[in-house]
C-alpha positions, 0 to 999 in steps of 0.5 A: 876575197871574190876576184872574179870579173863580170866578163869572166862568166857572163858573155853576149850571147846576142849582139846589142840590136839599136832599133828605131820602129813602130809597132812591128814585132822586132826578133832578136837572134835565137841563141842556143842555151846549151852552154849556159846556166842563166840568160839575162835579157837587158832592154834599154829604151829612150823615154816616152810616158805611157809607152810600153814594149810587149817583151816576149821570151819563148824557148824554141826547137830550132835556130830558125823556124820550128816551134816556139814554146812560152817560158811561163811568166816571161812574156810581160809589158816593159814600162817606159817612163819619162826617163829612158828605161832600163829594165833586165829579166834573168832566168835559169836555162833548167826551166827550158824543155831540152828533153824535148828539143828546146834549146834554143831562146827566142825574144820578141820585142813589140813597142806600143809607139815608134821608139829608140830601143835596144836588145842585149842577151847575155849567157852565165857560162856553164865552165868559164872563162867567158868567151870576149870575142864578141865585144868590141873592147873589154877593158881590164881593171 
């Protein structure tokens, strides 16, 4: 029987950012991937038929500034339909070029039209339990 809770393994790596923007790029905070086995990026968006959010997920060699490097096949458009959108992408941190210092995740989101949207970055910790200190509340069940 599997009894481990999600909050015991997945931790919030970058806070929830609710954005109300038009076509300007918005950057989530860079995340040090060293303590994670997997990273997932979740996009939550209001409805808007025909609108997209261009999502670029890149590796970086510094917490700020530095060089960005594309993670293959992780740059894509998130299509938003007539209902509120929820999109998730997940990848392994072993695909980062850590040997050359690319230990950070950078997420850029560019909506095609003005809209409300948010980004959540979570990491699956290498060794648990995950920290729940960043959550407003973690309710055990």
